[in-house]
N, C-alpha and C positions, 0 to 999 in steps of 0.2 A: 709576399713572394708571388702571389698570383697576378696582381695588377701589373707589375712591370713586364711580365711575360705575356700579357694579353695581346693577341694578334689584332691588327687593325680590322675593324668590322664596319658594318653599315651604321649610319647615324641612328641613334635611338631617340625616342620622344623625350622631351624634357621631363625630368622627374617631378612627381607630384610634390606639392609643398609639404613642409614638415608636419603640419597638423594632419593632412590627408594621409601621409605616410604612416604616422603613428596610429591612426585609426585602423589602417589595414593591418598593422602589427598587432594591435589589440584584438582584432577579429581573428587573426591567426592563432593567437594564444588561447582564446576562448574555444576555437574549433578543436584544438588538440585536447583541451580539457574535456570537452563534450565527447570526443571519441573515446577517451580513456574511461569516462563514466559509462559509455555504451558497452564497452567490452566487459566492465566489472559490474554492470547494472544489477545482476541477480544477487550479488553479495551485499550491495548497499540496500537493496529493497527488503531483504530478510536478515535481521541481525543474528539469527541463529544459523545462517547458512555458511558453508565453507566451500573450498575448491573441491569439486567432485573427483577430479582425476589426479589429485595430488594432496591428499589430506596430510600425509606425513611431513612433507616439506613445509606446509603451512604451519603445522604445530612447531616445527623446528624454528622457523623464522619468528613466530610469536615468542618463543623462548629467548631467541637472540634479542628481540626488542626489549624484553624484560631485563636481560643482562645489561644492555646499554643503560637503562634507567638505574640499575643497581650500581653501575660504575659511577654515575653522577651522584646519587643520593648517599651511597655508603662507601665511596672511594674504593670499591672492589678492584681487584687486579683485572685489567681489561683483557689480557691476552690468554687467560685461562680461567677455569671455574671448578669449584668443588661441589657445585650444586647439582651436578649430574655425574653419573658413573662413580658413585661413592664406592671405594675410598680413593680411587686413582685420579679422579677428575678428568677434565677435558682440555686439550690444547685447542683453544679457540682461534689462534692464528692459523692453524692447520684446517680450519673449518670456515664456514661462511658466517663470520661474526658480524659483518656489516657495521663496524663501529662508526664509520663516517656518517651513517644515517641513524643508527639506534641511539647514539649519544645526543645529537641535536634534537631528536624527537622525544626526548625524555618527558617534557611537559605533557605531550599527548598521551604517552603511555601511562603516566601517573594519573591523569585526569579521567581518561576514558578506557584504559586497559590495553593490553598488548594486541588484542584482536583488532581493535580499530586503528592502532598505529601501524600494524601490518597492512591493513587494507588501504590506509592512506599512503603508505610507502609504495604499494603496488600501483595505485591509481596515479598518484602524482609523479611517480617515477616514469611511467609511460608518457604522461603529458609533458613533463620537463624534457624528456628526450626529443620529442617533436619540436618543442620551443627552441631548444639549444641548436638543433640542426637547422631550423628555419633561419635563425639569426646568423648562423655561420654561412649558410648558403646565400642568403640575400645580401650579406655585407661583404663577403669575401669571394665567393665562387661565381655567382650569376649576376650579382648586383641588381636583381629584379625579384620582386616579392612573389609574383604568381608562380613562376617555375620553382622558386625556393620552397614555397608552401607544398607543392606537389612532391618534390624530392624528400622533404622532411617528413611528410605524412607517411611515405613509404618506409623511411628509416625507422619510424616509431611503431607503425601498425601493420607491417608486412606479416604474412602468415607465420614466419618463424618467431617473431616477437610476440604475437598473440599466443602462440603455443607455449612460450616460456612464461607468459602471464599466468599460467597454471602454477602459481605459488613459487615462481623464481623472480622475485622482485629485484634481486641483485643483478640479474642478467638483463631484464627489460629496462632497468634504470641506467641508460647509457648516456645521460646528459653531460657527463664529464668528458666523454670522448671528443665531441666537436670542440670543446674548450681546449683540450690538449692539442688538437690539430691546429687550432687557431693560434695558440701561444707558440707552438713550434714554428709555424710560418713567420710569426713576428720576430723570431730570433734573427732573421736575415735583414731586418731593418737597421739602418745606421744608428749608432749610439744606443744607449740604454741596454747594452748587452747584459749588464748585471741585474737590472730590474727585470728584464724579460726572462732571464734564466731563473731567478728566484720565483717568479709567478708560475713558470712551467713546473718547477720542482714541487711547489705546493700542490698543484693539480695532480701530479703523478702520485704524491702521497695520498691525496684524497681518493683517487681511483683505486689505489692499492688496498685501502681499507673498505672498499666497496666490492671489487671483484678483480683478483689478480689475473684470471684467465683472459678477461676482456682487455686488461692493460697489456698483456703480452701480445695479443693479436693487434692492438693499436700500434705498438712499437714496431712490429714487423711490417704492418701496412705503411706506416710513415716512412720507414727505411726504403721500401720498394718504390713507393710513389715519388718521394723526393729524389731518389736516385734516377728514376726515369725522367723526371723534369730537368734535372741538371744535365743529363745527356741530351735531351731534346731542346733545351734552351740554354746554350752555352753562356749567355750573358749573366745567368744567375750565379755563376761561379765567382763573380766579383764580390758576392756577399758572403763568401765562405768564412772569412775571418770573424765577423760578429756572430755568425750563425754558430760556428764551432765554440766560440768563447761562451756564448749563452748556453749552449748545450752542455758544456762542461760544468757550468754553475748549476744547472738543473740536475745533472747527474750527481754532483757532489752533495747538494742539499738533500735530495731524495735518498741518497745512500746513507747519509748521517742520520736522518730521521727514521729510516726504515731498518737500520742495521740491527737494532735489538729485536724489534718485532719479527724480522725475518730469521734471526738466529733462533728465536723461540719456535717459529714455524718449522724450521728445517732440522733443528738439533735438540729442542727442548723436550721435556716429558710428553709422551703421547704423539710425537712427530712420526711421520711415515715417509716412505720413499717411493713415490709414484702410486698410481692407481692400479687396481688389480687387472689381470689380463682380461677378465670379463668386461669391465667397464672400458678398457682400452679398445675393446672390440666393437663399441658403439660406433657405427659408421653411417655415412649417408648413402642410401641406395641411389643408383644412377636414375632410376625412375622417379625419385623424389624431386629431382630438379625440374621436372615438367609435370609433376603430379599436383593434386589439389589437397590442401590441408583440411582437416575435419572441421575446423572453425572458420573456414572461408565460405563465402556464399555458394561457390560451386562444388564444395567438397562434402564428404561425409566420412564417418568412421570406417565403413567397409572398404573404401578405396584407399584410405590413409594407413590402415593397420599394417598391411604387408610392407610398407615403405619406411616405417619408423619403429623404434623399440617401444615407445610409449607416447602418450599424447603430449608430453612436455618436451620432446626432442624432435619435433618436426622442423628441422633446421633449414630446409630449402623450400620446396613446394611453391615454386614460382609460376607453374602452369605453362603450357605450350605457348600461348600468345605472348606472355612477357619474356619468355626465353628467346623467342624469335626476335622480339623488339629489341632486347638487349644487344644481341649480336648485330642487328641492323644499326643501332645507335653507335656502336663501336666503329663500324665501317664508315658510317656517315661522318663521324667526328674524328676520323683517324689522324688528321693533321694536327690535332691538339695533343701535346705531350702529356698533359694530365690524363686524358682519356686513354692513351696507350698505357700509361702506368697503372691506371685502374683496371684495365683489361688484363694486364699481366698478373696483377695482384689477385683478381677474381679467379683466374685460371689456376694460380698457385693454391689458393684456399680450396677450390673445388677438388683438386687432386689430393690434397692432404686429407680432406674430409672423407675420402673413400675408404680409409682404414687400411688394414693389412691386405685385404683381398676384395676385388670389385664385386659388388652385389647388384643384381638387376631384377627388379620386381620381386624382391624377397628371396631370390635364389642366388647361391654362390656361383660365380662364373669360372673360378679357378685361375683367374688372371691376378697376379700379385700387384700390389700398389705400393708406392714409395713409403707410405707410413710404416711399413714393416721394418724399414731401416732406421727410422727416426724415433719410434715410440719409447725406447728405453733411454734416450738421451736426457740429461738433466733439464729440468723445466718442462720439456715436452712430455715427459712421462707422467705429468699431472694434468694433461689436457685431454678432454674427451674428444676423440677425433671428429665426430659428426658436427661438433660446434664450429669447426673451421668454415662450414657452409653457412652458419649463422652470420659470419663476418662478411659474407657476400651481400647481405641485405643493404648496408649503407653504401656499398659500391654501386649497386643498381640505383639506389636513391639519388646519388650524385649524378649518375649518368642520365636519369630521367630529368633532373633539373637542367642539366646542360643541353639535353635534346630539346626540351620545351623552350629554353632560351634561344637556341638556334632557330627553331620554327618561328618564334616571335620576331627575331631579327629579320628573317626572310619576309615575313608579312609586312614589316615596315619598309623593307627595301623594294618590294613590289606591291604598291598600293592597289593596282588593278586586280591582283590575284589574292588580296588579303583575305577575302571571305572564303575562298576555296582552301587556302592554306590553313586557316583556323578550323574549318570544317574537317579537313583531313586529319589535322592534329588531334582534335577532340575525338574523332571516330577511332583512331588508332589507340589513343590512351584509354578510352572506354572499353574497347575490346580486350586490352591487356590487363586492365586493373579492376574493372567491375567484378569479374569472377572472384577476385581476391579480397573483396570487402569483408571485414571481420563480422562475426556474429557474437552475441554475448556468451561469455564462458559458462559452461554448465556448472550448476551448484548442487550441493547436497546438504541435507539437514544434519548438523553436527549434534552428537549427544551432549546434553548439558553437563557442565562440570558438576560432579557429585557434591552434595551438601557437606559431606564429611571433609572434603577438601576446602570448600569456600568458607565453612564455619570454623575451620582450624581444629577439627577433631584429631588430626594427626600429630598435633604439637606435643602432647605428653610422651609420644613414642620416639621422638627424634632428639632427645637430650643426649648429651655426652657423645655427640658425633654420630648418632645412629641415622639410618636412612629409611625411606619408605620403599618397599618392594611392591610392584604392581604385577598383576596377572592379566595377560602374559607380560613378561618384562619388555620394556620398550625397545624397539629396533626400527629399521627402515620400513617395515610393513605395518607396525602398530606404534604410533607415536603420540597417541592421545595423552598419556601421562605427562609429556612435555607441556602440552596445552594446560593441563591442570596445574603444574608447577608454576607456569608463567602467571596464572591468576593469583598466586600467592606471592608474587614478586620474587620468585625463586627461593622463598624461605623454606619451602618443602623440598628437602634433598631427595634425589632419586638414585636408586641402584640401576646401573646400566643406563642406556639411553639410545638416541639416534644421533650419530655423529661419525666422523671419519677417525679411525684409530688404526695403529699398526697391527698387522696380523702376527701375533706372537705364538701361534700354535706350533709345537715342535715338529709336526708333520706337514707344515704349510709348504706348498710348492713355490710360494713367493714370500719369503720372510720379509717382514716390515712393509709390505704393500698395504694399501688402505683397505680396511673393512668398513662396512656401513653400520657398525655397531661395536660394542665392546668385545674384547677377545672371548673365545669360547669358554663357557662354563656348562657343566653337565645339566644343571637344573634349569637354566634358561633355555637350553635346547629342548629339554623335556617338555616344558610348557609351550614353547614355540610350536612343537609338533602337534600338540593337542589343539592349539589355537587354529592351526591350518586344517586339521582333519576332523576334529571333534571326537577322536578316538583315544581312549585312555589305554596306554600299553600296560602290560603286566608290571607291577611295582615290586621291586626286589629290595632286599636288605641293603644292597649296595646303593640303590637309588636313595633310600632314606638317609644313609650315612653321607652321601654326596649332598643331599639337600641341607643337612645341618652344616656341613663344611661351607657350602656356598652362602648360606644365610649369615654365617659368622663372618665370612669374607666381605660380604656386603654391609656388615654392621647393621643388620636389619633390626628394626624395632617393631615394625608392623608390616603385615602383608595385606594388601587390599585388592579387591576384584570389583571393578565397576561394570558399566554396560558393555557387553561383548556378545557376538553371535554364539560363541561356544562357552558362555558363562557357566552353564550347568556342569559341563564336563570339567572345566577348570576348577570349579569349586570342589567337586568330588575328588579330583586328583590331589589337590592341595591338602584336603582333609585326610585322605589315605596316606599321603606322604609324610605328614607331620604328626598325625594323631591328635591334632587340635581341632576342636569344634568351632567353626566361625560364628560370628555374631553379625546380624544385619543391622547396620546403623548408617544413617546419613546417605543412603543410596548406594552403599557398597557392602560387600562381605568383608569382614575384618578378622584377621588372625593375629592375636598378640603372640609374637614369637620370642619375646624377651627371655622367657624361661629356657628356650633352646639355645639362644645365642650368648647368654651370660652377660 
């Protein structure tokens, strides 16, 4: 679609020979891998290290990697699991199950463990994103390797992407996105509409099992940009018939293959209907569009904290120089229909990312934003608003590639001014991009998995469908037990866990909206409060009765307490609550609660 609409331009130098061209391609691939290793360097250097700013999500993804291996080795049901949240289980289609990655990486998980498969997923996902954008830009958009390398590097390593590298491998792994765009554009080619449609449909399914949120944003982006190009380049309308035919095939194939998984996600046990109002309130601060990310060369945590909810959701942070350069590029390239479509799309995503109410430098302005009218609509009610600004990153990446290509063309058109044009281009790019260079993500030392878990000391207690209860019980603030279970290849079943589940509390203001843990139980809340404060509240007879009821509900065979800052308070509380004296064994305190649960 792009080449037929390319406007006549200045003559370009003859392309390098195939061998030279592939050498540059190989260097580009290596450079993206080195950048990914730079960002994750602290995790590779220390095998006992983890993501400092997001330990919970790392534990969850390690659990998901173990689940994918279990699907392959034991033919387990892929879209749900009873290995967490006993006895109800977990709807994995309604969570980040990443089956399109965890299943192919089964050999790595089995040989080296879920920790290393998670780290490989995170690192190679970033590198593959850069590689995929590079080949798309260099073969379809600019037809030039240098500008393509620049744009692809930004797509993969912009501040927002580095922020999500804090244990969001499903978000930084966007390598399927340029493939979807490429195959969508190929639909307009004459002939092979069936083949093109089938290939696009398979890519859609692949991305659906990686991250549905990114797939939704990609679909909206394609609709806007292709619409703008059809308006700006009327001759493209002649390709409407093969394009629509192939699109219909892709839609039909993906609908057939995803029908059952999406049914499980939307209507199966453990399904929910939209995110909670709190999460739907995650928005992009206006100041974040020109701010500096904490993991960029010019940024730090003090300047970034007021502009983002947490270190993993710094979804804009382009800095003043790049923001000005982006506007200048749109004006400079305004005769290009693709650029106008990208500009409209970026503006749309920026407005949607503002949430219900505009915020500036951490303060509410009282100005309503359009998202307030959209947030409860089907599909949109499951999108975190601030992530719309994450989708601006590839838009700017493509604009950078197009701008660098235009500067390159100018240099070849005006040989006498070539040196000045190149100097000006390099200076502008350095001023805009140098402050955004990523720094290695901060790491923290993870507590080792207790010997009681690795040696299988829990096995005698989980016969007949019983579970292991950990103190505190796992949730979005304490997910280490998921990491323990993943080391056992999910053979150790857990009570409760860290996952999205419907809010079934009778007094809930948002029935069936997503919670970041299992529904309310009195005993889990009791220990959660102690884990936060270290204070043991007065224990009543009602607390003791509730503890027995909850332990029976969880089918508990054993309660264990591993390393925790409030371990002493948790131990004393559990002993007082049950009247059972714990035993120290294999690095954990152990309560045999089978006499209580029957």
